[in-house]
N, C-alpha and C positions, 0 to 999 in steps of 0.2 A: 226384626223380619229379615229373612234371607233374600238375597237377590241373585239373579244371574243375567248374563248378557246374551242377547240373541242378535247376531250380526251387528255388534257394536252398539246395540240399544239396550238400556237397562229395563229389565222386566221383573216384577214382583214374583217371588217363588210361591207365595201363599196367595190364594185367590186369583189365579192366573185369568186374565181377561182373554178368552179364546177368540172372540171377534177381533180384538186388537192384534193378537198374534196372527190370525188369518190375514189381516190387512197388511201386516209387516211382510208376510210371505208373498202376497200378491204384488205389493209395491216393488219387491226385489226380483220377481220372476222375469227372466229375460228369454225371449224367443229369438232364435237366429235363423235367418233364411239365406241360403247361399245359392246363387245361380250362375251358370256359365253362358256367355253370349259369344257367338262367332260371327265375324264380319268377313264377307267375301268381296273381292274387287270386281273389275270390269268383266262382266259375264255376257258374252255375245253368242246367242244360240241360233243364229242364222247362217247363211253361206254353207260351207262344208260341215260345220257342226250341226246345222239344222238338217242337212241330208242324213247325217249319221243318226240323229234322233228319229227321223222318219223311218229309218231302216231298223230301228229297235235298239240301237247302241245307247250307252249311258255315259255321258261325259264326266259324271261324278263318280264313276265306279272305283277310282283309285283313292278317293278321299272320303268315301262314305263313313268310314270308321270315325274320322275326325268330326264330321257333322253330327253323327249319332251321339258323340260324347258331350254335346252341348244341349242346353235347355231352350235356347232361342237362336235362330239362324237368320241373318239379315244379309241380303245380296243386292249388289248394284246390277240391275238387268239392263244391259246396254243395247237394247233393240226394241222395236215395236213388236207386240204380239197381238195381231188383230186379224179379223176375218180376211182371207185371201182376196176377197172382192175389192179391198182397199189397195189398189195397185198403183195409184198415181203418186209416184215418189216426188219428194221435194227436190228443188234444184240445188243440189249439194254433192260433193264428191262421193260420199259413202252413205248408203241407206240400207238398213237392216230390218227385215220383217221375218221373225222366227215363226216356224210352224206352230199351229195351235196345239199340237201334240206336246210341245215343250212345257205347256202349263201343267199337264199331267205329270211330267217328269219333275218339275219344281215341287209339286205337291208331294210326290212320292219320296223325294229325298229330304223333305222336311223344311223347305224354305218357308219361314213364317212371315217375313216381311220382304216384299220386293220393292227396292228403291227404284222409282222410275222418273227421277228428275235428272235427266242428262241430255246431251246433245242429240241422241238418237230417239228420244221420246217423240219428237215431231217429224220423224222421217217420212211419214205417209199422210200428214195433214191432221186437221182438227177432228174430222169424223173418225179417223182411225184411233185417235187418242180416246175418244168417248167409247168406241167399241172395245179398245184394250181394257179400259176400266171395267166394262161389263164382263169381259172374258175373265179377268182376275177375280171379280166378284163371284162369278159362277164356279170358279175353281176353288173358292174359299181360301184365297191367299190375300193377306193384307197388303196394301200398297202405301207408299209414302211419296209425297212431293208433286203428284199430278192430280188435278181436279178440274171441275167445270167452272169453279169460281175462285177468286183470289183468296177469300177467307179459308176455303176448304183446302186449297193447295198448300197454304202455310200451316194448316192445322196438324198438330202432332198425331201420329199413329201410336196409340198406347196399347201395350200388351202386358197383361197381368198373369204372372205365374206363381201360384201358391202364395199370394199376398205381396209379391214384389212387382211393382208397376214400372215398366220401362217405356219411355217415350222416344220415338224416332221422328226427327224432323229432317227433311231432305230439300236441298236447294240446288239449282243449276245456274252456272255462270258462263255457259258455252253455247254459241250459235242461238242466241236468244231470239233472233228474228223468226226462228222456226218453232220455238218452244214456250216462250214466256206467256204466262196466263195474264189475261186482261179483264176488264169489266164486262166484255162481251164474248170473249173466246176462251175455250179451255186451254190449259197449259200447265207449265211447271212453276213452282215457287222459284224465287231468284234472290240474289243478295240485296237485301234491304234492311238497314239497321233497325228501323222502327218496327217493321213487321216481324223480323226475327226475334227481337226482344219480347214483343207481345206474344209470339208463338211459344217461346220458352216459359214466360210467365203463365200463360193459359194452361200449358201442360202441367206445371206445378199445381195450379189451382184445381185441375181435374184429377189430381191425386198421383201424379208421376213421382216416383221415388228417385228415378235416375233418368237423365236427359242426354240423348245422343243427337248431335247434329252431323249430317252427312252432306258435305258440299261437293259438287262436281266443278272442279276448278283447275287452275294451274296451266303449265306449259307442257305440251306433249313431248315425251321422250327426254325431259329434263330430270336428272337424278337429284336435283336440289329444289326445294321450295323457293318461291320468289317472295319479295317483300310484301306483295299484295296478299298472297296466301297467309303469310305470317300475321299481318295486321288483322285480317278477317278472322283467322283462327283464334287469335287472342281476344278479339271482340266477342266471339261466341262464348268463350269461357267466362269472360267478364259479365256477359249477359245472363249467365246462369247455367250454361251447358256443363255437363260433367266430362264428356269426351267428345272430340271432333274426329271423324274418320273420313278422310278425303279420297277422291278418285278422279280419274280422267287422264293423267299423264301417261298411262300405259306402262310405266315403270315405277318401281318403289321409290319413295322419298323418305327422309328421316322422320322420326318420332321425337317429340320434345314434351317435357313437362313445363306447364305454365301455371303458376300459382297452384290452385288445388285441382287443376284439370290436366288432361293429356291431349295432345294434338298429333294425329297420324296424318301426315300431309298427303301421302298417296299409298294405296294398297297395291297399285300396279294391276296387271291383268290376272284374271283367274281362269276363265274359259274363253279362248280367243284364237281363231286360226289365222294363218297368214302373217304371223309375227316373227321377229328374229332378234338376235342379240339380247340386250338387256330387257327387252319386252317379253322375253320368254321366262323371265324370273319374276315371280310375284310373291305376295304374302297374304295370308289370312291373319286377322287379329283376333285373339282369344282373350276375353276379359272375364274375371270373376267379380261379381257384385255381392256384397254382404249387407243385409238389413237386420239390425237388431231392434227388437220391440220390447219395451217395458211398459208398465202401467201408465206412465206419464209422458213417454216420448218414444220416438223411433228415430233411428239414425241409419243412413245408407252410405256405404263407402265403396270405393273401387279398391279391391284387395290385390288384384294383379292385372297386368296387361302384357301379353306375350305375342311375339311375332312367330307365325308358323310358315316357314318358307315353302314355296311350291315351284315346280319346273313344268313348263307347258311343252307337250310333245307335238309332233308334226300334225296330229289331228286337231290340235287346239285343246287337248284334255290336260288337266292338272295332275301332277304327281307330287306327293309330299317329299320334302328333302330330309 
């Protein structure tokens, strides 16, 4: 009897078993999904930027092409967006409440996930936080890091695109007196090893192929990460995150590879007026994720991570470098 090989497996030439051949083909069929994700740094849509938005200007106008080239866009929104009736500002040096019209802008430019776990989330109190969540919900923009309960604040926001599921977990470590979620008050998730580990595990159990943790941390205007950031960033990777993307310092900080993950310590500013010097230079981070699916398994990998530099003009608007 003659024989031949099909993909290194011996098959009889006479009396070919078609179901067996079909199974061999199915077992070896591989589907590949590739998606690009863009992360934007400190985005402040109040003050002069808010006035420009109210007047019909678009702070994203110089970078829209970059946003459009990605499948998922995640931005750190560094202000409250709540009904103007919430005017009682917290007792702190800077408080930002962006106009409600900015939600329409975020939707139009394609922001898919708004990270609202930062030190300006609580600028106008707990009622404004709740109203802000309602405003985002009505605008149909997903949020991460802020909720009315502790469990929900730490819960990953999962976005699925053509079979690839990406989880976003956001935590804040700045001005916690104004922002931290408690058993009785709404607020942001915070740095807590047990809760973060559980959040990452729960995201995987819910079907996330790729997990991103976005911490608001570090020292303002420092061009280098500190030991505290490094320890927490490495902990997040050890706990199962694929990538850590930091913010808050208002300037860019280094990116490092740790084990099988990557840690971007600070994106710097993205849209922000009133800045100068190094705070006028920021970066977007563009990553490509690949998921391969066969009959018996799937595997997701980070194929690339690139920094896309931006320069902020006098209006606070970003321009690509």
